[in-house]
C-alpha positions in Angstrom: 19.9 2.4 6.2 17.0 5.2 5.9 17.3 5.0 2.1 16.6 1.1 1.9 14.4 -0.9 2.5 13.9 -4.4 4.3 11.7 -6.8 2.8 10.5 -10.1 4.2 7.6 -12.7 2.9 8.9 -14.7 -0.4 6.1 -13.4 -2.5 7.1 -9.7 -1.6 10.8 -10.4 -2.2 10.2 -12.0 -5.5 8.2 -8.7 -6.7 10.8 -6.5 -5.6 13.7 -8.3 -6.9 11.8 -8.6 -10.6 9.8 -5.0 -10.8 11.9 -2.5 -8.5 14.6 -0.3 -9.8 17.3 -0.2 -7.4 20.8 0.7 -6.8 21.5 -1.9 -4.1 20.5 -5.3 -3.5 21.1 -7.8 -1.1 19.3 -11.1 -0.4 20.1 -13.1 2.6 18.8 -16.5 2.5 19.0 -20.0 4.1 20.2 -23.1 2.4 16.7 -24.5 3.0 14.8 -21.8 1.3 17.4 -21.3 -2.0 15.3 -23.8 -4.0 11.9 -21.4 -3.3 13.9 -18.8 -5.8 14.4 -18.9 -9.3 17.9 -18.2 -11.3 16.5 -15.4 -12.5 15.3 -13.9 -9.2 18.8 -14.7 -7.7 20.8 -13.3 -10.3 19.2 -9.9 -9.7 20.6 -9.4 -6.1 24.3 -10.0 -4.2 23.2 -13.1 -2.6 24.2 -14.1 1.4 23.9 -17.9 1.8 23.5 -18.8 5.7 22.3 -21.3 8.3 18.6 -20.6 9.5 20.2 -19.1 12.9 22.8 -16.9 11.1 19.8 -15.5 9.2 18.1 -14.5 12.0 21.0 -12.6 13.6 21.8 -11.0 10.7 18.3 -9.7 10.1 18.1 -8.6 13.8 21.2 -6.2 13.2 19.6 -4.4 10.0 16.1 -4.0 12.0 18.2 -2.6 14.8 19.9 -0.2 12.3 16.5 0.9 11.3 14.7 1.5 14.5 12.4 -1.4 14.2 11.6 -4.3 16.7 12.6 -7.2 15.8 10.3 -10.2 14.7 11.8 -13.5 13.4 12.2 -13.8 9.7 9.7 -15.9 8.2 10.4 -18.0 5.3 13.9 -18.2 5.8 14.8 -15.0 3.5 14.9 -11.5 3.6 15.8 -8.6 1.2 17.4 -5.8 1.8 16.9 -2.9 -1.5 17.0 0.8 -2.4 14.2 2.0 -0.8 10.6 2.5 -3.1 10.2 5.9 -5.0 7.6 7.8 -3.3 5.9 10.1 -5.8 5.3 14.0 -4.7 1.7 15.8 -5.6 3.4 17.4 -8.6 3.8 14.0 -10.2 0.1 13.5 -9.3 -1.3 16.4 -10.8 0.8 15.8 -13.6 -0.7 12.4 -14.1 -4.1 13.0 -13.3 -4.0 15.9 -16.0 -2.3 13.5 -18.5 -4.1 10.1 -18.3 -7.6 9.8 -19.5 -8.4 6.8 -17.2 -7.0 6.6 -13.7 -7.9 5.2 -10.8 -6.8 6.8 -7.2 -7.0 5.6 -3.8 -6.6 7.7 -0.9 -6.0 6.4 2.8 -6.7 8.9 5.3 -4.9 8.5 8.6 -4.9 4.6 8.2 -1.9 3.3 10.6 -2.1 -0.3 11.3 0.0 -2.1 8.9 -2.3 -4.9 8.7 -5.1 -3.0 7.3 -2.8 -0.8 4.9 -1.1 -4.4 3.7 -4.4 -5.8 2.8 -5.7 -2.9 1.3 -2.5 -2.6 -1.0 -3.3 -6.1 -2.3 -6.5 -6.0 -3.1 -5.7 -2.7 -4.5 -3.5 -4.5 -6.7 -5.8 -6.9 -7.7 -8.6 -4.0 -8.9 -6.0 -2.4 -10.9 -5.6 0.9 -8.8 -2.9 3.3 -10.1 -1.8 5.0 -7.2 -2.4 5.5 -3.6 -2.1 8.9 -1.7 -0.9 8.5 2.0 -0.2 11.4 4.6 3.2 12.4 5.4 2.0 12.2 9.4 0.0 9.9 11.3 0.0 7.1 8.8 1.3 3.4 8.8 5.1 2.8 7.5 6.5 0.5 5.0 8.0 -1.8 7.3 9.2 -5.3 6.7 6.0 -6.7 8.4 3.9 -4.5 5.9 5.4 -5.6 2.9 5.2 -9.4 3.8 1.3 -8.5 4.3 1.2 -6.7 1.2 2.4 -9.8 -0.4 4.3 -7.8 -3.6 1.6 -5.6 -4.5 3.3 -2.4 -3.3 5.7 -2.7 -6.4 2.9 -2.6 -8.7 1.0 0.5 -7.3 2.5 4.2 -7.1 2.8 5.9 -3.7 2.6 9.6 -3.5 2.9 11.2 -0.1 0.8 14.3 0.7 1.5 17.1 3.5 -2.2 18.0 3.3 -4.9 15.1 2.0 -7.6 17.4 2.1 -6.0 20.2 0.0 -4.3 17.5 -2.4 -7.6 16.1 -3.0 -9.5 19.7 -3.8 -6.8 19.8 -6.4 -7.5 16.5 -7.5 -11.3 17.5 -7.9 -10.5 20.3 -9.8 -8.8 18.1 -12.5 -12.0 16.3 -13.0 -11.5 13.1 -10.7 -14.7 12.0 -9.0 -13.9 12.1 -4.9 -16.0 9.1 -3.4 -15.5 9.0 0.5 -16.6 5.8 2.6 -18.4 6.3 5.6 -20.7 4.2 7.6 -22.7 7.2 8.6 -23.6 8.3 5.2 -27.6 7.5 3.9 -26.5 7.4 0.3 -25.7 3.5 -0.8 -22.7 2.8 -2.6 -24.2 2.4 -6.2 -22.3 0.8 -9.4 -20.1 3.7 -10.0 -19.0 4.0 -13.8 -15.9 6.6 -14.3 -12.6 7.2 -16.3 -11.3 8.8 -13.6 -12.1 8.1 -9.7 -10.6 8.4 -6.1 -11.8 6.3 -3.5 -11.2 7.5 0.1 -10.9 5.3 3.1 -10.5 6.7 6.7 -8.9 6.3 10.0 -9.8 2.8 11.6 -11.8 4.2 14.7 -12.9 7.4 13.0 -13.2 7.3 9.6 -12.6 10.0 7.0 -11.6 13.2 8.4 -14.2 16.4 8.2 -11.6 18.4 6.3 -11.4 15.7 3.6 -15.1 14.9 3.7 -15.6 18.5 2.8 -13.9 17.8 -0.6 -15.9 14.9 -2.0 -18.6 15.0 -4.6 -20.1 12.1 -3.0 -20.2 10.1 0.4 -21.6 6.6 0.6 -22.0 3.9 2.5 -22.0 0.1 2.4 -25.7 -1.3 3.3 -25.8 -3.8 5.9 -27.8 -7.1 5.9 -27.5 -7.8 9.2 -27.3 -6.5 12.8 -23.6 -5.4 12.6 -23.6 -2.1 10.4 -19.6 -1.4 10.5 -16.7 -3.5 8.9 -13.0 -3.6 9.3 -11.6 -1.0 7.0 -9.7 -3.5 4.7 -12.9 -5.5 4.5 -14.9 -2.5 3.3 -12.3 -1.5 1.1 -12.4 -4.7 -0.7 -16.4 -4.4 -0.8 -15.9 -0.9 -1.9 -13.3 -1.8 -4.6 -15.5 -4.2 -6.2 -18.3 -1.4 -6.6 -16.1 1.4 -7.6 -13.3 -0.3 -9.7 -14.9 -3.9 -10.5 -16.7 -2.7 -13.8 
């Protein structure tokens, strides 16, 4: 099962059915939820219809096989599909060289799936091309993550890196501007117009690591208008993406 993803959430399932390349695709669905899918979507998968109770039992089996803690399946459907392709750094460097415009987002140590899923959804809204994640000490593409990301994962390339600092240092040498977001910076984030840019977001409690920070040409903050000086990383990411990618 390690080469398969379990996807829950109707929107996420629909996007995966239509946009993901796969060799295996099984849709488990209750009779009540059948009308939520179009015939075009249904024909993309091998479909298993069952009652609501049977669906939950079947889902629990797949969760156990993947060492996941089972939670009741929302929306009366789940999808078992070939794992999303994760790119490597060589592919990333090739894209950075070939493209005249590119929007990158680097997630330096974000572990919470709720934050990560919300960030992916916002990134898709702003047309981010590629998201970089560390191979260790980072969130996983779990069923709950897919539900929160609401289908956005199918439209963004994911690159997994061994060393975020080394990767970003190489990226900066390929004429991509690196902007790290930090509440400790005195530099306010202004409207940034650049054809090749990478926005860097740090860990929920400690922010961008020192090693990554040293690679950045800009370290900026969002200016508070009130007493609270910091924001949840997913909220901060939305404000930052509006500034950096919203033009």
